[in-house]
N, C-alpha and C positions, 0 to 999 in steps of 0.2 A: 654346741653353743646355742642351737635353736631351742633345745630343752631348757637351757639356763635362762634364755630370754623370756620364754613362756612362763617359767617359774617366777622370774622377776616381775613380769606384768601381773601375774596372779597375786603376788605379795603386795604390790603397789595398790592394786584394786581393793584388796582386803583391808589394808591399813587406812587408805583414804576413806573407805566406807565406815571404818570404826571411828573416824574423827571428823566427819563432815559437819557436825553440828557447830564446830568452831570456825569453819571456813569463811574467809572473807577475802576476795581478790584471788591471788595465787594460792594454790594448795601446797603448803610447805611441808616437806618431809625431812626429818633428820636421818642421816646415814652414818653409822659407826663403821669405819673402815679399819683394816689392819694392814696398813701399808708397810709396816715394819713389825719386828717381833717374830714369835715362833709360828704364826699362822699365815705369813705373808703369801706363800705359794698357793694356798687354798683360797685365800680371801681375794686375790687379784681377779679371779674369774667372776666372783660375785659383783665386783664393782663394774666390770664390763657389762654384765647382764643388766644391772640396774640402769646404767647410762643408756643402753640400747632400748630398754623398755620405756624409759621416760621419753626419749626422743620419739619413739614410735607412737606412744599415747598422745603426746603433744601435737604431733603432725596431724593426728586425726581429730584435733579440736579439744584435746584435754578431757577432763571429766566434768560433765554438765557445763561445758563451755569454759572451764577454768583450767589453766595450764599448771602443770606440776613443777615445782622448784625443789631441788634437792640440796640441802645444806650438809656438807661433809665434815667429819671429824676423825682424825687418825688416832685411835686408841692404843695402837701397837699391841693389842691383846692384853692390855693392863687394866685390871678391874677398877682401879682408882681413876684412871683416865676415862674409862667408860661411864662411871658415875658423873664425872665432871661434864662429859659430853651430853648425857641425858638431861642434866639440870639446865645446861645452856640451851638445848633444843626446846625444852618445855618453857623456860622462863624468859629467855632472851629472843629466841627465834620464832616463838609462837607456833611451833611445829604441830601439825595435827597428830602425827604418829612418827615412829622411829623404825627404820630398817636396821636390825641389829639388836644387841651386840652379836659378835661372831662366836665367841667361845663360851663354854659352860662356866668358867670361873668369872667371866664378866657378867653373865646372866645372874649369878648368885647375888651380885651386888646391885645390879640395875633394876631387876624386877621389883624388889620391894620399894625402891625409890619411885619407879614408874607408877606403882600402885597408889602411892601418896600424891603424886602429881596428876594422876588421872590421864596418863598418856600411854597409848598402846605401843608395844614393842613386838617385832617379829624377828626372832633370832634365826639365822639361816644355817647354823652349823653346830649349835650346842647339843650335846648328846648324852650328858650325864643323866642317870635315872631320876625321875620325879621333879624336874626343874620347874615345871609350870603348875604344879599342884598348889591350889589355894590362891592362884592369881587370876584376877578378872581382866587385867590389861596385858598380861604376858603370854606370848605364843611362840611356837617354834615349828619349823617344817621338817624336822629330822626326827628319826626314831632314836631310842637310847642305845648305848653301846652293848648292853646286855643282850638285847634282842639280836643285834647284828652278829655278835660273836657266837651266840647260840646257833644261828643259821649257818655260819661258817663251819663250826665244828660238826654240826649235823651233816653237812655236805661231805666233809672228810670221812665221816663214818660210813655214809651211804656209798661212797666211792671206794671204800675199803683201803684207804690210804693209811700209812703207818701212824698210829696214835697210841703206841704202847706206853709212852712216857712223855712228860711235858715239863716246861720251865716257863717262868715269867720274866720279862724284861720291861722296865718302865722308867719314865722320867719322874724324878721326885719333886721337881719344881714346877709342875703343872698339875692343877687340881684333878682334871679328868684322867690324865695319864696315870697318876698315882692311884686313883680309884680303880682304874682298869687293872693295874698290876697287882694291887693288894686285895681287891674285893671281887671284881667281875671275873677275872681269869681263874682264880682258885675255885670259885663257885661253879663256873661253867665246866672246868676240868673235872670236878667232882661229879657233876651231872652226867658227863659222858665217860665216866670211869677211866680218866686219864691221870695216872699218878703224877703229882707235882714233885719233881726231883729237887727243885730249888728255884731261886730267883736272883736276878741281878738288877741293880738300879744305877742310874746315871743322871747327870744334870745336862740340860739342853745346851748349855754353853761349853760343855766339855769338848775339847778338840780330839783327844785321844781316847778311844773306846776299846783299845786293845786288851786291857785287863778284863773288862766285862765279857768280851767275846772269848777270851781264853777260858774264862770260867764256864761259859756256855759250852765251849768245846769239850771241857772236862766232864760236864754233866751229860753230854751226848744225848739230849732228848730228841724225840721224833718231831716234836712241834714246840715252838716258842710262841706264847701269847704276848703280844707287844702292845704296850700303852705309851704312845708318844705322838706329838705333832709330826708332820711330814719331815721336817729337817732332821730331827733326832732319829726317826726311823730310817731315813736315807743314810745317815752317818753310820748307824749300826749295821745296816745291810752291806755297805761298802767294806767295813772292817771284817764282817763275816766272810765276804767274798775273798778278801785279801788273805785271810787265814785258812781258807779252804773249808769253811763250815757250811755244809749244805742243808742244815736243819730248816724245815719249813717254818716261815714266819706267818702268823695269823693275827688279825686285829680287826678293828671296826672302822668307823668313818674317819677317825683322826689320822689314819695313814693313807687315806684315799688321794694319792697324788700320782700323776702319770710318771714322774721321775723315779718313783720307788721301784717299779717293776723292772727298770733298767739294771738295777743292782741286786735283784733277788730272783 
């Protein structure tokens, strides 16, 4: 949590610095939350970090004597809602800058709008490749999924863990997850000479993933490259455990949830 608060404070300072020319009275920041939707478990920790950072900064006198005020909007991870939030922050709330949006799919829609509005955005979890390219007001503090999965597979090879064959599993209704499953995983498997035996896909709202896991079981790969938000990853891992499938799951930042390791 200490690391998250430090990160939150750093983000706040950077965003405020980017927009101080507009400041008058309170320093207003917009914050796009994901209190519902596929990213809720990851996003909750970010809100706590932001709240703690703001409280800490304001207790110390704010920035140049001005207190920070955060205006929040729950986008539920929906790109359309994220665009609505950005316009509201820029046009109605006179925000200096925006913390968020959270996901890559939201970033794809809000960064172009933010560029036109002239308002800075700092995305805290978007990890699709090339998202900030060509934008002067769009930033993120995460690396892309390709680099993360590259490092994971390199570690497997270095430790001489089984990687004779692989498969991909991914959510089709999430932009980043689908990109990981159809582009990143095949590319990284090819780089590390891991034959791709097949792939399975699913929707995040699916309750029963037994058919997908049965297919993975039949493929019998040494490693499965996974593209999914935490909830989908946890559901898949639960079903794999139920069916006795011990294949190693690997992925990037989208599956970085403490609950995931309990089931895999």
